[in-house]
N, C-alpha and C positions, 0 to 999 in steps of 0.2 A: 431665712434659707441662703440669701446671697451672701450674708456675712460669713456663715458658717461655711460656705463653699471656698471664699477667700482663705479663712483659716487653715482650711482642709489642704490647699495647695501650698501653702507658706513653708513647710517642711521640704517639699520637693524643690521649691525654688532656691532654699537654702543648700539642699544637696548639691543642685546643678553650681550654684555659685562656688561650693567648697572644691567640686569637682574640677570646675573651670581653673580656680586659683592652683589648686594640685596639679592640673596639667601644664600650666604655664610654669609653675616650681621646678616640675620636673624637667621641662623643655629648657629652663634657664640653668639649671644643673647640669644637664646633659651636654648643653653646648658649652659651658664652662669646663667640664670634664674632657669633652672632644678637644677645645681650643688647648688646652693643658698637655693632653696626650698628643696631639698634634705638634706643640711647639718643643715638647720633650723628646719628640721623635728624631728631631734634628741635632740633639747634643751628640758631640763628637764621641766617637768609640775610643776610650781610654785603655782598655785591657784587651787580652786575648791575641788574635792573629788577623791580619790583613794582608791581602795580595798587593803589593805595589808594581805595576809593570815597569819595566825599564832598569830595575834594581839586579844587581850581581848576587849580592849576599845580604843576608838577613841583618836587620838594623834594630836594636832596642830602644824604645821611646819610655821614659820614666819620667812621670809628672809628680813633683813633690807636692808637699802639702799646701804649697802657695801657688800651685799650677803652672810652675815653671817646667817645660820639658828638657829633659838631658837627653839627648840624642847621641848613641855611640854607634859608630859604623865603622867598618874596615877600610873603605876608600872614600876620597873626596867626591866621587860621582854618586855613591850611595847616600852619602851625608847630606849633600845638596839636595837630591831628590827627597829625602826624608824631611828636610828642613822647610821646602815649599808644602808638602803633603801637610805636616803639622801646624804651620802658618795658616793654610786654607781651613782647616778643622777649627780653628779658634776666631779666626779674623777676616773670613771671606768676604762678608759684606762690606767691611772696611776697605779691603785691598780693592776690590771693584770700585767701589765710591771714590777712593782716592785716585785712581788711574782715570776714572771719568772727569773729576774735576779737573786735574792737571791737563787733560787732553782736550777740554772743552765740550763734554758729550753727556753732560747731565741731563739736558733737556730731553734726550730720547726717553728716558726713563721717569723724568719728573714732570714733564711739562713745559709750558710756554714761561713759567715764573723764572727760569734759570737762562733764558736765552740771551740776555745781556752778560751774564757771567760766561757763558760760553763763548760768546764773540770774543770778549776780553781775552780768554785763554787760547782761543783759537789765533788771534791776532799776535798774542805775545809769542807763540810757537814752542812751547815747551816738549811737545811731542816731535815736532820737526828737528829740534836740537838734540833729542834723545836718539833719533833716528839716524842723524849726522854723527854723534858720539859712538854707536856702537862698533862701526869699522875700525875705530882707534884702540879698541881694548885689543890686549895680546889674547891668544888662542885660549890658555887655560881659563882667563876669568869669562870669556864667551861661553866655555864649557860649563863653567859654574852657573852661570846667568840661566843657561839653557836647561840645565840638570833642575835646578830651582823650579822653573817654569813647567818642565815634565811632571813634578810632584805637585804642584798646585793642579795641572790639568787631570792627573789621576783622581785626586780628592774631587774635582767638579765631576768628572763624568760618574764617579761612584753615586754621588750625591744627586745627581739628575735622573739616573736610573732609579733610586730607590726612594725618591721623593722627599729627599732629607735636606734639602737646600736651607739653608737659614731663612728665619722667618720674614725677614726685611724684604727677601727676593719676592716671597708669596704676597707681600702687601702691595709692592710696588708692580706685581704681575710681569716679571721678566727673568729670565736665566742668563747669569754672566757668560760672556763669551771667553773663548780660549785664551789663556795666559802667555804672554812672550816676554822675551828679555826686553823688548822695547816699552813695555808697561813697566818693569821695575826701574828701568832709566829713566823714564817720565815722572815717577814718583820722586826719584832722587833728584830730578830737576825743579821739581814743585817746590822741596826744601830750601833749595838754593834760592828759589822766588821769596819765599817764606822769610828768610833770613838775611837776604843779598844785595839791597842797594838802597838808593835815594832819589830815584826818579821823580817820586811824587813831591819831595821838597823842592826839586828844581822848578816843577812846574808851578810850585806855590810861588816860589820867589819871583818867577817870571811874570805871574798875574800880579803879585804886589806891586812890582816895579812901575807897572801900567795903571795900577789903581791908585796909588798913595804918593805923596811927595817923596822924594829921594830919601830924606831923612828919616821919615817914617818907615819907609820899606826896608832901609837898611838896618833898622832897630830890630826887624823880623828875621834877618839873617844871623846864622852863626858865627860869621865874621865877615870880612871886607872881603867881596870877591876879588879875584887876580884877573888883570886884564879887563876890569869892569868898563873901562871907557870906550874901548873898542868893540866890545859885546853889545854895550848898551847902543850905540851908535847905530849898529845893524837892526836893532830892533825897531828902529823908525820905519822900516820897510815892511814890516810884519803886522797882519791882523788875524786873531785867532780868538775864538770863543772858548776859553778853557773852561769857563763853567759848566758848559755843555758838553765840551769834549769829554771830560772826565767825570761827569756825574754819576757813571755807573761803575767806575773804574774799582778794580778789587785792591784793598790797601791792607797789607798784612799789618798785624797788630804792631804798634810801635815798640812794645817793651820786649819783642822776642830778644832776648839775651840770655844771660846765665850767670852763674856763680862756678869758679873752680880755684882749687889751691892744691899745692903739692908741699909739704914740710919734710926737711931733711931728717935723717936718722939721728942727727946732733940735737934735734929739737923734739925727738920723739921718746917715750918710755921703752919702746919695744928695741929701739936704736937703728930702726929700719925707716923708709920713708912712708909718710901717711898721705893718702889722695883722697880728694873729695870733689864729688860734681853734680850740679843740679841744673839742666838745662830748662829754661825758662819758655814754654810754649805754650799753645792753647789747651786747656784742661776740660775733657770731653770724655763720653763714654763710647767706645772703649779709649783707651789710652792711646797716644799718638804712638808710644813705645811698646815694642813687645820683648818680654825678658826671655833667653834661651841660653842652652849650654850645647856647645857642639865639640864632639869629640871624635877623632880619627887617628891613625897612626901619624898624621902629619901636623896635628893641632889639637890643643885642649883649650877653648877660648869660652868665655861667658860673658854675657852683658847684654845689652838690647840693641833693636834693630827697628827700623820703620816697618810695619807690615806692609808687605809686597816686595822685599829685597832680600837677597842672601847675605850671608856673613854676620857678623857683629859689627855695628858702628861704634860702640862705645862700651868699655869694660875692662877685661883683664884676661891674661892665660897665665899659665903657671911661671912665667919669668917677669912679665911688665904689666903695668896698670895704665889708662890713660883717660882724660876727660876733656871736654871742650867748653868754650863761652864763643859767643859771636864777637867777631872783631869789628863789623861793620864798615868796611872801607868803600871807598866811592869808586864801585865798579860799574856803574850806568851812567852813561851821559844822554841826555836829549839834545837831538841835532834839529834845527829847524830847517825845513827843506821848503824849496821854491817850486811848485808844480809848473808844467807848461800847460797853458792856457787851453792848447787844442789838444794835447794828449794828457789825460789824467794819468797815466803811467810812466811818465817820465817826469825826471827831476834834473835842476840846474847843478853842475859839478864843474867848478873850474872853467865857465864861461861856454859850457857844451851841455845838451840835454842827454840825459843819461838813462836808459831803459831801465826800469825797476822790475824784481821778480814779482809775478803774479800767482798766487796760490789759491785754488779754488777748494773752499772749505763748506761744503753744504753740511747744515746742522739739521740733524734728525729731531722731531719735535713729536713728543708722545701725542697722540690723539689729533695732530694737526699735519698740513703738508711740510715736508723737507723745506727748510730756510736756505735759499742759495746765498752765498758769502763768499767774498772774495778777501784776501789777505795782500797788501801791497808792502813790499820790503825793498829799501832802499839799499845802497852800498853799506850804510850804518846800521840797518837793522829794520825792524817791522814799524809801519806807521801806527803809533799808538793813538793819536788825538781824534781819530774817526771811528772808531769800532761803534760808537753809540750815534753816527751820522748817517743818514741816507746819502747826502749830497757831499761831494768833494769839495775841499777848500783849496784856495790858492796856495796857502801855505800850511804846513803841517809839521809835526813833532814827530820823529823817528826814535827808536831807542836802541844806542849800541851798548851791549851788557855781556860780559865775560861768559855767562852762563848758557847764552843762546851759541857759544862757540862749541865745537867738540871737546869734550872733557873725560877723564876717565877716573871718576871718585870711587868707584866699586873695585877697579883693580888695585887701588890704593888700600880700601878696607880689607880686602882678601889677603893682601901682602902683610897689613899690620896685625891681621889676626894671628899671623905666624912668627912675628918679630920675637926676639929674644934679649934684645937690648935697644939702648938707645940709637946706636949708629944704624941698626937695621931699620927701626922704626922711623927714623928720620929720612931715609932714603926712601921707604914705602910713601912716605907723606908727600914726596915731591910728584907722585901722579894724582894728589888730591886738589883739584883746580879751583872747585867752587863748591860751597861758598867758604870764604876765606874764615878762619876760627883760630880761637886762641886755643892750642892744645898744650895741656900740662900731662907730665909722663913722671912715673916712678919706675924703678927697676930694683930687682932683687939684689943687683950687686951694689945698691945705695943711690945709684944716680938718681938726681931730680931734674928736671929741664922743661923748658917752654919753647914754644915755637909758634908762630902764625904761618899760614899755609897759603897756597894759593896764587892765582893770576891777579896781580893788580896793575892796572895800566900806566903808563908814563905817558904825558900829555905833551904834545908841541906847545900849545898855549891853553889857557884856562885850568880850572882846577876841579871840576865837577860840581862847582855852586849855583851856577844857571845854565838854560840851555844856550848852545852856542851855534854859529853859523854853520849850516851842513853844505852849502853851495861853493865852499872853498876847501882847499888841503890844509888851511892854517892851523886847525882844531883836530887834527887827527891824532891817534895813538901810535907813540913810535916805540911800541913794545912793552914789556912787563917787567917790574922790579925783579932782577935776578933772584933766584931762591936761596942762594947762599947769603944774600943780602936782606932777606927778611927778617922781622924782628926775632930775636931769639936770644937765651939764656940756660946755660947750663952749670948746674952747682953753683948757685950764688952765693955769696959771702953772707946776705941776709939770712940763709937757711930756710927761705921758704919763697914760692912764686905764687901769685895771687892774679887773677883777672875777675871783671865783674862787668865787661862790657866798658869798662873806663879807657882812658887814653892809655896806650900802652907803650907810647914813643915820647922822648923830649924834644925839645926845639933843635938838637943837633942832628937829628935823623934826616939824611938827605932826600928823602923821597916822599912826596904827598902820599898819605894813607886816607885820611877821613877829615870833615869838618864836624863829624857828627858822633859824639860820644856820650854814654848813658849818663845820668846823674851821678856823681861820684859816690854817694853815701854807701852803697852795699860794699865796694870798695874800700872804703875808708873804714868801715866797721870790722872787715876781715882783717885788714892791716893791723887795726888797733888791737886786736885778739892776739894773731900770731906773732906779734912784735914782743908778746911778755915774755920774760924770762922763765920759762917754766918747760917740764917735759909733758908734751901732749899724748891723748890716748885718743882711740876711735870714739869713744864716748865724747870726747871734747870736739870733735870733727861733727860729730851727729847734733851737738848742743848749737855748735856755730850754724850748722845749715839751719836751724831752726828759729835761729837768734830774732828778735823783734824789735831791738835797739833802733831808736829813730833818730838818727844825726840829721837829718833834713830838718827836722823841728828845732833841735838844737841850734843850728844854725839861724834859722829865720825867725823862729816864733818871740824871741825877746824883742826885737825890733818891732814886730808886729803889735805886740801887746802894748809897748810903749806908747804907740800911735792911737791904738783901739781906745785905750783908757782915757785919752782926752776928749773924747766923744761924748756926746748925753746919752748915756746908756739907759736902757729899762731895766726892770727887776732881772728877766732872763738872760739878757745880755751881759748884767754884772755878775750873774752866778755863773755865766758860762767863761767870762774872762778868769773868775777865781778859781774854776775848775782846771783851766789852761796854765795858770801860773804855778799851781800844785802839782803839775803832771810830772811824771818819772821818766817821760819821753820814751816808753815804750808801747808799741802797738797791741795792746793787750784788749781781747775782745770784749772784756768786762768792764772796760773803762768809758766814760764819756769824751775825753780829752781827746783821743785819737779820731772820733768820728767829727768833732768840731774842727780839729787842725787840717785834715785831708779835704773834708768839703769845703773848706775856706780857700786852700791852697788851688783847688778847681774853680772855686768860684770867681777869683781874681781874673783869670784870662776872660771868663765871660764877661765880666764888669767892662774889661779893656776893650774886647773886640766883637761882641754880639751884634752891634749895629754895622760894624765895617766889614767883617768878614762872612760872606754867605756860607750856607751849610756845607753846599758842594765844593767850596774851596777849603773849609776848616777842614774837612777829612784829609785834605793833602798838607796840611799845615804841620810839617814834621819839626819835631824838636819843640812843640809848642810852650810846655812846661819849663823846661830848660831856658828858653828864651825869655820868659816871663821871669824866671830866677835872675838870669842875669840884670833885666830892667830894673827889679828890685833892689839888687846889690848897689847897681849905680845909684838910683833913687836913694837908698840910705845914705850914700856918701854925697848927696849934695847934686847929682848929676841926673836930674828928672826929664823923662823922654816925653816927648809930645803925646804920646798915649796916655799918659798920667795926667798932664796939664790940660788935656781935651776934656777929660772926666772930672775936673775940679782939684786935680792934685792927689798925690800920693795918698795923704791923709784920708781924702774923701773916698779916694777908690777903695782903701782896706776898709774903712768905717762902711760904706754901702755893702762891700761883699759879705763883711761879718752880720750886718743886720740881715740880710737875704737869707744866709745860712741859718743864722738862729729862727726865724721866722718858718721856714720849710721844715726844721726838725721839729717845732713845737707842733706845727700842723700833723707831723707824722708819728711823734711819739710823745707829746704831751707837755705840758707846760713846766715841768721839772726837769732841769738839765740834769741835775744829778741821777736821775734814773734812766737817762739815755745810756746806751750802749755800742761800742763800735762793732759789735757781733750783731746787735739787732738789724744793722744795714748791710754788713760786710760779711756775706754769707757764701761758702762754697756749693758749687753744683756742677756736677759733671753731666753735662746734658748730651743726650744720645741725637744724631741727626735727624730722626723721624720724631723726636719728642713734642716738638711744636706744631705738629701737623694737626693734632686733635687732642682733645683732654684725655680721650681713652689710650692713645699712643704715649701720651706723657705719663699716664698712671702705669702701662704697661712696661716701658723703658726706663722711666726714672720714678720709681716709686719712693725711693729715699727722699725726704725733704730737704731744702738746703740746711746747711751746718754752719753755725756761726764760727768764724775762725778769726785770729789776730793776724798780725803783719800787714804789709802792703807793698806797694810796687817799690818802694825804696829801702825796705830791709832786707837784711840776708834771707830771713824765712819770707821768700818772695810771695803776695797774693796780690796780684792786680785785679782790678774790678770794673765792671762796666757802669753805666748810668744809674742801673738800678741797684747797685751795691753787689752784685751777683760776682763773686771771684770765679774767673772763667781762665786766668792765665796765671801762670806760676812754675812752681818746681814739677815739671812732667814726669821726672824721675829722680829721685835721689840715690847717691850713691856713696860709699866710703870703703876703704880699703888699707889694710896694713901691709907692706911689702915683707914683713916679717911672716906672714901667712898667706900668699898670694893663691891659696886655694879657697879661701872664703872672701866673697864679696858681701856687702851689706845694702840692702835695696829697699825702696819702696816704689812701686809703680802704681799710682793712682788713677783710677778708682779699683783695678785689678787686670788680671791676666785676660781674661775670656771675654769675647764679644758676644757670647751667647746669654741670653736674659735669664735662663733657668740654670745657668752654671753656678756652682757655689764660689768661682773665681771672678763673677762677673763685677762686683764691686766690693769686695770683701776687704780690700784696701784702703777704702774712704777715710774710715777712721784712723787708720794709721797714718793716712797723709796729715789728718789734722793734728794728731797727737806726736808725731815723730817716731813711730814704730818701727823698726826697721826688720827685715827678716834676712836670713842668710843663707846664701846659695853657695853648695860646695862643688867644685870640681872634681873631688876624688872620685874613683871608679865606682864605688858602691852608693846607690841612691835608695832611701826609701819612699815608695809610693806605688800608685797603679803602674802596670808596665804593659805596653802594647808592644808586639813583634810585627814589624813590616817585612813582609817576606816576598821572595822574587818568584815570579811566575815560573813555572818547571818546565 
């Protein structure tokens, strides 16, 4: 009877189990549907009509098939209000995160993990510099920034009321505060920080002088420091722990650079200038750039802008086109300050104790108490060496930097947008103080030109190589290089101008610009192509932007192979040498040789310095690869540095480095070098800022897997990578244009226009970035696409 009873109840148990599983499945499906509906609810309205307070007349917004908004307005007021509204539709979370990072306000929404970062940016004072800059702008520029902010705020108010803020705000459980012109200026100051100076290298070289022999320390310098004996004698009185001081410092990527060039009509098939530009910045989702077309009675301009600011920073109008690369001048100086032992807010200057400015900067921290924090600023600038310390030191490092002074970049941008020729453009550029950029220009009238802009200091003594005494006036700045004496070229005989963060002056230039120039190989390759006696087309410009020729390997590999071959090599090492010997010197993703070469060139500095330079200081080691390149050149010519001899000599360093690389590649990719591929390691990934918070968020915001790509940091088709091989730095925007048809610009904005994960334009240009597939944006009046009309309040 018992067995029968058990069998009798079995079907009921099965039914209960299936009912339970069905209910769970129903809940999961319902949750999935709810989440998707919730996310899609915040997709921006792209068609129909919407009321936008503050506007005077209706504005038409047409998004084309690539998600580029074409905004047509009758007045500048309506145009900039619409620009703010539309940017916020697509990029509001990015805008808010950008102003928070630059202002040192991340911890308020993220938590304690970002306190050190907030301390650093509060100390640096980008927002204080933005506040000081605002009064320097003319009224029309202030109006434009306010109108832009008004447009952002209309959208935020609408999204809050309708519960349609972007998903990221829901996940972090906060709502964005009102947008102000200071927010836009702070984002601009952050870009100056990302591109603008060499303070970290000064700190590293100061540390090196106190750690190594003078000969070994100077081998880590880009050149011999001016006034070195006097400066070094002052160091005897100084004692600082720089390893702790800058352990949490935020150091921009060293390879923030770019390519640009302009070719005269004499060398083009169309008979008019060709211009190309691809700024190299961090690659992320969404893109650092946002593409737009702005049209009113006073302007018709198209291109890209940082999310959170008005106007068009790079691009073209119907008369001219322009692009930039980073010049990288020495515009930051670290000053060694002597503190009054009885008053931590006083510092010595010309034999007198001088009061410093003290700023109270309380840092709100999510789920924790507000952190009381103060910033001390001497006559030279903020004390940078103590943001990670609780205790004040007797000596400290302050930073003087042009970007911390009042400046008017967006005034320049708004004027550039309306310029009709080179004279008007160059005049507008005079208001662009920081960061210093290499501008190239093409005009409908056939003019091609180059100009480096900005405020570049003239020093009494010293040359920006190492920190200088701050207790005397001997090392002060005496002004800036006059604008009309900055590097400039108009319609050169060569028929082209190109820059790639290379040295842009020769030794005859009367002023000091910089000790720090990028490795020259991108510029050399661009020059090699443009010097050819042929007529170029837009497709030639696109092909050159994607070029993967490796001139770095052409210089170094023959010397390296000659020495490695002499070693006692195993089977895998011999096979690797054979692959390198037969390499065509292109960084093709399907080849093994680029993988071997690039990892070898990164391993050589590790072999030389890993025991001597701690991680904290290695982060500050500016220009390390270029310095190692120069040590190698010297060693190949018989002048071997102590850094090599201490490790058994040049040949041993090369062999050890090569052996280490082969061992690690065998472990990762197997024993057969012929099967290795550059693209197995070197892979593109546009990471969303929240994707690393959890596997679920990574799946949600970055569902695309990393994509194998060619190129490298030294090819024109730039694709720099981190220690895991992830390509996270390169051409953040690619642009080419023919001045014969200035209505049409050719663009790639990777990974796409939208910051909304459910938008069809979220990562639709990822493969375009890999393949070099450009889209055309037209500034003629009629545009196909979804139309949204912004209407004024009645």
